[in-house]
Kinemage of the C-alpha trace (Angstrom):
@kinemage 1
@onewidth
@group {chain A} dominant
@subgroup {mainchain}
@vectorlist {calphas} color= white
{ca met a 1} P 28.123 13.697 157.514
{ca ser a 2} L 24.458 13.887 156.629
{ca asp a 3} L 23.038 14.518 153.182
{ca lys a 4} L 25.219 17.078 151.335
{ca arg a 5} L 22.159 18.582 149.643
{ca ala a 6} L 21.076 19.958 153.007
{ca leu a 7} L 24.381 21.800 153.504
{ca ser a 8} L 24.691 25.478 152.644
{ca asp a 9} L 27.083 26.647 149.944
{ca ile a 10} L 29.449 27.999 152.604
{ca gln a 11} L 29.489 24.646 154.376
{ca leu a 12} L 30.143 22.859 151.088
{ca ile a 13} L 33.082 25.181 150.282
{ca asp a 14} L 34.483 24.584 153.767
{ca arg a 15} L 34.200 20.825 153.273
{ca leu a 16} L 35.750 21.154 149.810
{ca lys a 17} L 38.806 22.745 151.423
{ca leu a 18} L 39.012 19.684 153.691
{ca asp a 19} L 39.384 17.465 150.578
{ca asp a 20} L 35.795 16.224 150.716
{ca glu a 21} L 35.067 15.063 147.162
{ca thr a 22} L 31.420 14.536 148.005
{ca ala a 23} L 31.165 18.291 148.635
{ca leu a 24} L 32.341 18.905 145.065
{ca ser a 25} L 29.789 16.398 143.855
{ca ala a 26} L 27.038 18.167 145.807
{ca ile a 27} L 28.035 21.559 144.345
{ca tyr a 28} L 28.095 20.029 140.875
{ca lys a 29} L 24.632 18.498 141.297
{ca arg a 30} L 23.284 21.775 142.667
{ca tyr a 31} L 24.604 24.036 139.890
{ca trp a 32} L 25.642 22.136 136.755
{ca glu a 33} L 22.280 22.343 134.984
{ca val a 34} L 21.725 26.093 135.416
{ca leu a 35} L 25.347 26.822 134.491
{ca tyr a 36} L 25.128 24.626 131.412
{ca thr a 37} L 21.854 26.277 130.373
{ca ser a 38} L 23.404 29.726 130.742
{ca ala a 39} L 26.395 28.818 128.597
{ca tyr a 40} L 24.241 27.024 126.020
{ca his a 41} L 21.919 30.033 125.795
{ca val a 42} L 24.831 31.909 124.200
{ca leu a 43} L 27.062 29.280 122.567
{ca lys a 44} L 24.472 26.807 121.249
{ca asp a 45} L 27.098 24.073 121.268
{ca arg a 46} L 26.433 21.157 123.596
{ca gln a 47} L 29.972 19.761 123.595
{ca val a 48} L 31.671 23.112 124.193
{ca cys a 49} L 29.253 23.889 127.043
{ca glu a 50} L 29.812 20.498 128.655
{ca asp a 51} L 33.575 21.028 128.413
{ca ile a 52} L 33.290 24.491 129.983
{ca ile a 53} L 31.279 23.131 132.914
{ca gln a 54} L 33.674 20.207 133.412
{ca glu a 55} L 36.692 22.530 133.363
{ca leu a 56} L 35.032 24.879 135.828
{ca phe a 57} L 34.539 22.104 138.375
{ca ile a 58} L 38.023 20.697 137.795
{ca lys a 59} L 39.462 24.164 138.502
{ca leu a 60} L 37.250 24.508 141.563
{ca trp a 61} L 38.648 21.223 142.903
{ca asn a 62} L 42.263 21.898 141.922
{ca asn a 63} L 42.206 25.396 143.435
{ca arg a 64} L 40.124 24.506 146.487
{ca tyr a 65} L 42.776 25.629 148.981
{ca asn a 66} L 43.403 28.998 147.330
{ca thr a 67} L 39.974 29.961 146.017
{ca arg a 68} L 38.516 32.922 147.874
{ca ile a 69} L 34.836 33.365 147.205
{ca thr a 70} L 33.899 36.864 148.326
{ca val a 71} L 30.388 36.702 146.879
{ca ser a 72} L 27.924 33.841 146.914
{ca leu a 73} L 29.033 30.536 145.399
{ca lys a 74} L 26.283 30.884 142.808
{ca ala a 75} L 27.531 34.349 141.750
{ca tyr a 76} L 31.114 33.067 141.643
{ca leu a 77} L 30.162 30.140 139.401
{ca tyr a 78} L 28.062 32.328 137.076
{ca ala a 79} L 30.902 34.844 136.759
{ca ser a 80} L 33.291 31.992 135.942
{ca ile a 81} L 30.941 30.744 133.216
{ca arg a 82} L 30.472 34.238 131.757
{ca tyr a 83} L 34.203 34.797 131.495
{ca glu a 84} L 34.847 31.380 129.980
{ca val a 85} L 32.078 31.863 127.402
{ca tyr a 86} L 33.566 35.259 126.601
{ca arg a 87} L 37.045 33.751 126.275
{ca gln a 88} L 35.733 31.041 123.953
{ca ile a 89} L 34.174 33.653 121.692
{ca arg a 90} L 37.089 36.099 121.870
{ca thr a 91} L 39.638 33.447 120.912
{ca gly a 92} L 37.450 32.136 118.124
{ca ala a 93} L 37.225 28.718 119.743
{ca val a 94} L 33.495 28.547 119.000
{ca arg a 95} L 31.458 28.917 115.837
{ca gly a 96} L 31.573 32.241 114.021
{ca asp a 97} L 27.789 32.495 113.928
{ca ile a 98} L 27.754 33.349 117.657
{ca tyr a 99} L 27.989 37.023 116.694
{ca asp a 100} L 25.128 36.577 114.261
{ca asp a 101} L 23.027 34.905 116.942
{ca val a 102} L 23.758 37.673 119.442
{ca leu a 103} L 22.886 40.301 116.854
{ca gln a 104} L 19.684 38.428 116.022
{ca arg a 105} L 18.659 38.529 119.689
{ca ile a 106} L 19.338 42.251 119.859
{ca his a 107} L 16.885 42.767 116.966
{ca ala a 108} L 14.281 40.408 118.434
{ca pro a 109} L 11.247 41.917 120.138
{ca ala a 110} L 12.638 43.483 123.288
{ca val a 111} L 12.623 41.109 126.189
{ca tyr a 112} L 15.360 43.132 127.831
{ca asp a 113} L 13.940 46.400 129.097
{ca asn a 114} L 16.971 48.038 130.616
{ca ile a 115} L 19.384 50.834 129.791
{ca glu a 116} L 22.291 48.557 128.865
{ca tyr a 117} L 20.230 46.666 126.314
{ca lys a 118} L 18.920 49.882 124.783
{ca glu a 119} L 22.463 51.291 124.542
{ca leu a 120} L 23.668 48.109 122.813
{ca ala a 121} L 20.759 48.165 120.375
{ca ala a 122} L 21.474 51.843 119.618
{ca arg a 123} L 25.138 51.043 119.000
{ca ile a 124} L 24.231 48.313 116.524
{ca ser a 125} L 21.758 50.621 114.812
{ca ser a 126} L 24.468 53.265 114.501
{ca ile a 127} L 26.875 50.777 112.916
{ca val a 128} L 24.180 49.487 110.536
{ca ser a 129} L 23.450 53.066 109.419
{ca thr a 130} L 27.038 53.343 108.118
{ca leu a 131} L 26.712 50.308 105.826
{ca pro a 132} L 26.381 50.852 102.071
{ca glu a 133} L 22.743 51.336 101.065
{ca lys a 134} L 22.042 47.920 99.514
{ca cys a 135} L 23.966 46.107 102.264
{ca arg a 136} L 22.014 48.016 104.940
{ca glu a 137} L 18.713 47.258 103.188
{ca val a 138} L 19.482 43.528 103.017
{ca tyr a 139} L 20.607 43.464 106.664
{ca lys a 140} L 17.446 45.215 107.866
{ca leu a 141} L 15.170 42.951 105.837
{ca ser a 142} L 16.946 39.941 107.284
{ca arg a 143} L 17.202 41.037 110.909
{ca glu a 144} L 14.332 43.437 111.453
{ca glu a 145} L 11.761 42.014 109.026
{ca cys a 146} L 12.953 38.407 109.547
{ca leu a 147} L 12.756 37.637 105.850
{ca ser a 148} L 14.533 34.610 104.410
{ca his a 149} L 17.347 34.983 101.895
{ca lys a 150} L 14.970 33.875 99.150
{ca glu a 151} L 12.308 36.406 100.185
{ca ile a 152} L 14.876 39.226 100.276
{ca ala a 153} L 16.227 38.217 96.855
{ca ser a 154} L 12.724 38.242 95.404
{ca gln a 155} L 11.791 41.572 96.978
{ca leu a 156} L 15.003 43.321 95.867
{ca asn a 157} L 15.249 41.478 92.545
{ca ile a 158} L 18.741 40.158 93.284
{ca ser a 159} L 20.146 36.646 93.613
{ca thr a 160} L 20.210 34.773 96.924
{ca lys a 161} L 24.009 34.656 96.560
{ca thr a 162} L 24.061 38.461 96.481
{ca val a 163} L 21.878 38.514 99.592
{ca glu a 164} L 24.343 36.191 101.332
{ca asn a 165} L 27.267 38.364 100.260
{ca his a 166} L 25.604 41.524 101.621
{ca leu a 167} L 24.822 39.806 104.925
{ca thr a 168} L 28.367 38.489 105.210
{ca lys a 169} L 29.710 41.986 104.615
{ca ala a 170} L 27.292 43.512 107.153
{ca leu a 171} L 28.112 40.940 109.827
{ca arg a 172} L 31.840 41.327 109.237
{ca gln a 173} L 31.498 45.097 109.664
{ca leu a 174} L 29.450 44.635 112.840
{ca arg a 175} L 31.955 42.164 114.300
{ca thr a 176} L 34.823 44.528 113.541
{ca ser a 177} L 33.038 47.597 114.894
{ca ile a 178} L 31.518 45.930 117.916
{ca gly a 179} L 34.702 44.507 119.349
{ca ser a 180} L 35.169 42.309 122.370
{ca thr a 181} L 34.103 44.898 124.953
{ca phe a 182} L 30.646 45.033 123.447
{ca leu a 183} L 30.451 41.268 123.311
{ca leu a 184} L 31.264 41.044 127.001
{ca gln a 185} L 28.420 43.471 127.751
{ca val a 186} L 26.024 41.350 125.707
{ca leu a 187} L 27.117 38.209 127.537
{ca phe a 188} L 26.392 39.825 130.880
{ca leu a 189} L 22.890 40.563 129.626
{ca leu a 190} L 22.304 37.134 128.080
{ca ile a 191} L 23.762 34.943 130.819
{ca lys a 192} L 21.347 35.507 133.609
{ca lys a 193} L 21.508 34.499 137.205
């Protein structure tokens, strides 16, 4: 057959089902970079992201006869990545600071101007409002004012260790209150097509 890059996604899937390994290679070359970037955007762990992408393509090959793609191949692959990233976070297979990073993005200047983002930001704000006063103050200085631990300690006349303890408590409360459903919503916002 001619150059696989010229084939459509549908043609590549059809050839994949005929045991054409070069079709898998063409799909990989077409999508691996954007899929990796999407996963890395959330996980910030090169090795984990590479493993996720590799596993995705192994599953695509191993399940080639049974896989039914009812949407575009691109949408199917992105959905697969989203769910695997979510699973990695839910099972604790990735670093614990993923939650912190997600929360940091929520407090960043709004680049997401949609209802879902605003609802998520409001939910976080509601949870933060229930924190003890000093804990809430430290959290807001850290996340909303973007002050360092040292700057917060100086401003509040407390030790940096106390700042760290308040932030740990705040993040633990947010993780507990947010739950996995919220995290899945955030992932759908952060992993873009």
